[in-house]
N, C-alpha and C positions, 0 to 999 in steps of 0.2 A: 717595380712598385718600390716606393721611398721606405726607409727603415721605420718612420713614425706610421706609414699606411700599413705595412706589414705587422707592426705592433698591435694597432687598432684592429687589422682584421684578426690577429691570432687571439686577440683578446675576447672579441666577440665569438669567435668559433671554441676556444677552449675555457673560457672563463677565467677568472684570475687564478684560481689554484692550478688549473691545468696548466697557464701559462707560467707559473712559478716553478710548476715542477720541470716543465721543458727547459725553462732558463737555467736552473740549477744543475741539470744533467748536460745540457748543451750551449748555454749563452755564450755568445761571443764566436761561435763557430760556424762553418758552413755544413748544414746538415742534408743529406739525401733523404728523401722521404720516398719510401717503395709504394708499388701498388699493393693493394689489400692482400693479394696472396703472398706476399712477402714481407708480412709486418713482424716476424718472428722476434728480431732482437730489439726493434723499436717498440715494441708492445711488451716485451720484458721489462724493458727501462722505464716506461711511462705509464703503462697500463694499455689496455686493449682499448678502451673507449677513447682515450687522447690519441693513440696509433692510428685508430679508423678515422676520426674526425680530419688528422693531417693528412691521411691518405687520399680521402674523398675531395679534399681542396687542394692539395699541392702535388700527390703522387701522379706520375712518377718526375720527381724533379728535385733541386736543390733549393733550401731556403737559408738565408743568414739568421740564425736565431740570435734576437736580441736579449741584451743584459738584463731590461727591465729593474734596474736599481731601485728605482723610487717604489715601484710596486712592490719589489721584495722587502725593501726597508720597512713600508708600511705595514706589510704583513707578519714580518718578524717582530716588529714593536707591538702590535696588536696582540702577538703571543706571548709578550712580557720580556722579551730580549732586551738587554743593555745595548748601548752604544758599541761597546767592546765586542759582544756576541754578533752583532750586526755587521760590524766592521769586517770581522773573520769571514763570515758567510758571504760576505759580498766581494772579498779581497781588497778592501780599501782600509785606510786609516781611520781612527775614532773623528779626526777633524773634519775628515771628507763626509762620513755620515752626518756630524752635526749640519755641515753646509746643504746636503741633501735634505734635511729637515727645515732648515731655515727657508730653504727655496720654495718649500710646499707651503710655508706659512702657517697653515692651520693645524700642523700637527706638532704638540709639545716635544722640545728637546728634552730628552731624558738622559741624563750623564751616566757615566758608569763608576763614578766616584764612590768612596765608602759612603754609605746611607747614615752612618753614625757622626759624619762629619758635619758641623754647623755650617750654613751658608753665611759667606761674609757681606753680601750684597743681596737686598729684596728677594 
């Protein structure tokens, strides 16, 4: 399965919050998904509901957990995080976070500068 196909499938199975939780814990790694009887560690890390959903669909096998940076960036932004906060959570630079939001187009870019500072341009 392609990375995009896996991301879409995980999004359908876990929902955005579940996929974000999975990516925060295991994004960018190859993760073994055990059978239901062996869910201990995975259930402790992600919650029993997410672990069971993963097990039903992918266990016993490995998946390459996507980073889902755009989804996570939108989620963090919706929670009020600055670009600096988002950059730290995603392991990116602030300029990379700006590029992510520019690519998305419909999400306003929120800087992490001092809010007391006046804007020079528009």
